C-alpha positions in Angstrom: 127.8 151.9 80.0 124.1 151.3 79.8 122.9 147.8 80.4 120.6 146.1 77.9 119.1 143.4 80.1 117.3 140.8 78.1 114.0 139.3 78.9 115.6 135.9 79.3 117.9 137.4 82.0 115.0 138.8 83.9 113.2 135.5 83.8 116.3 133.7 85.0 116.6 136.2 87.9 113.0 135.6 88.8 113.6 131.8 88.7 116.6 132.2 91.0 114.4 134.3 93.3 111.8 131.6 93.5 114.5 129.0 94.2 115.8 131.3 97.0 112.4 131.5 98.5 112.1 127.7 98.4 115.5 127.3 100.1 114.6 129.8 102.8 111.0 128.6 103.5 110.8 124.8 102.8 111.9 123.6 106.2 111.0 126.5 108.4 107.7 128.1 107.4 104.4 126.1 107.3 103.0 126.3 103.8 99.8 124.3 104.4 99.8 120.9 102.6 103.0 121.8 100.6 105.3 121.1 103.5 105.3 119.6 107.0 107.7 121.6 109.1 107.0 119.5 112.2 107.9 116.2 110.4 111.0 117.8 108.9 112.1 119.0 112.4 111.6 115.5 113.7 113.7 114.0 110.9 116.6 116.5 111.2 118.3 118.3 114.0 118.1 122.1 114.2 121.8 122.4 113.3 121.4 120.1 110.3 118.4 122.1 109.1 120.3 125.3 109.6 123.3 124.1 107.7 121.3 122.7 104.8 119.3 125.9 104.6 122.5 128.1 104.7 124.3 126.0 102.0 121.3 126.2 99.7 120.7 129.9 100.3 124.4 130.8 99.8 124.6 128.8 96.5 121.6 130.6 95.1 122.8 134.0 96.3 126.1 133.3 94.6 124.4 132.5 91.3 122.1 135.6 91.7 125.1 137.8 92.5 127.0 136.6 89.4 123.9 137.1 87.3 123.3 140.6 88.8 126.9 141.7 88.0 127.0 140.6 84.4 123.3 140.7 83.2 122.9 143.2 80.4 126.7 143.0 79.8 129.0 140.4 78.5 129.5 137.2 80.5 133.1 136.1 80.9 133.6 132.5 80.0 134.3 131.5 83.7 130.9 133.1 84.7 129.1 131.2 81.9 130.7 127.9 83.0 130.1 128.6 86.7 126.4 129.5 86.1 125.8 126.3 84.0 127.9 123.8 85.9 126.8 124.9 89.4 123.1 124.6 88.5 123.7 121.2 86.9 125.4 120.0 90.1 122.4 121.1 92.1 120.1 119.4 89.6 122.2 116.2 89.7 121.7 116.1 93.5 117.9 116.4 92.9 118.1 113.6 90.4 120.0 111.4 92.8 117.8 112.2 95.8 114.4 112.2 94.2 114.0 111.2 90.6 116.3 108.2 90.2 114.9 106.5 93.3 111.4 107.4 92.1 111.6 106.1 88.6 114.2 103.4 88.9 114.2 102.3 92.5 117.9 102.8 92.9 118.7 103.8 96.5 115.0 103.7 97.5 115.7 101.4 100.5 117.6 104.2 102.2 115.1 106.9 101.4 111.6 105.4 101.7 111.1 105.6 105.5 112.7 109.0 105.8 110.8 110.5 102.8 107.5 109.1 104.0 108.1 110.5 107.5 109.2 114.0 106.3 107.0 114.3 103.2 104.3 111.7 103.6 101.6 114.2 104.6 102.5 116.8 101.9 100.6 117.5 98.7 101.5 115.3 95.7 100.1 114.9 92.2 102.3 112.1 90.9 101.6 108.5 91.5 103.6 106.4 93.9 106.5 104.5 92.4 109.0 102.4 94.2 107.5 103.4 97.6 108.1 107.2 97.3 106.2 110.2 95.8 108.0 113.4 95.1 105.9 116.1 96.8 104.5 119.1 94.9 106.8 121.7 96.4 110.0 119.8 95.5 108.6 118.9 92.1 108.0 122.6 91.4 111.5 123.5 92.7 113.1 120.9 90.4 111.1 122.1 87.4 112.1 125.7 88.1 115.7 124.7 88.5 115.6 122.8 85.2 114.1 125.8 83.5 116.8 128.0 85.0 119.5 125.7 83.6 117.9 125.8 80.1 117.6 129.6 80.3 121.3 129.9 81.5 122.4 127.8 78.5 120.3 129.9 76.2 121.7 133.1 77.6 125.3 132.0 77.5 125.0 130.6 73.9 123.2 133.6 72.5 125.1 136.3 74.3 126.9 137.9 71.4 128.2 140.9 73.5 131.9 141.3 74.1 133.0 139.1 76.9 136.1 140.3 78.7 137.9 137.0 79.2 
């Protein structure tokens, strides 16, 4: 059976690829003013960094694997649900760690010192609110993740191909 891969699926795969690069590189590879690997290494143990990286990488590889298997074909309902719910859970973590403290100050007491230590010397374009500023690299990651969620919902809703439940 010939696959008819839609443009939206290609864009979603590209978005997942960018997220994968982020997961691999953010704590390990110096990216100029976008990250501060030395500060991150001072704030986390090697094992903690490795575990966090591996969990992130494995999550995205799982999503990319499911997308690769079913793109251009029908998506079973469990794949549709997995792709949407899994990404929403990752995004919920980003909201809880970055955006809720940033906008509303909730939980900022626990984060301010650590965030300023790990991300204080990185590039930002947003103003400081409640003592923290989401850095540019994380902001881009969160925007790409949100776009991937929207694309996944679009793909699952508009996929009219037969889905072998």
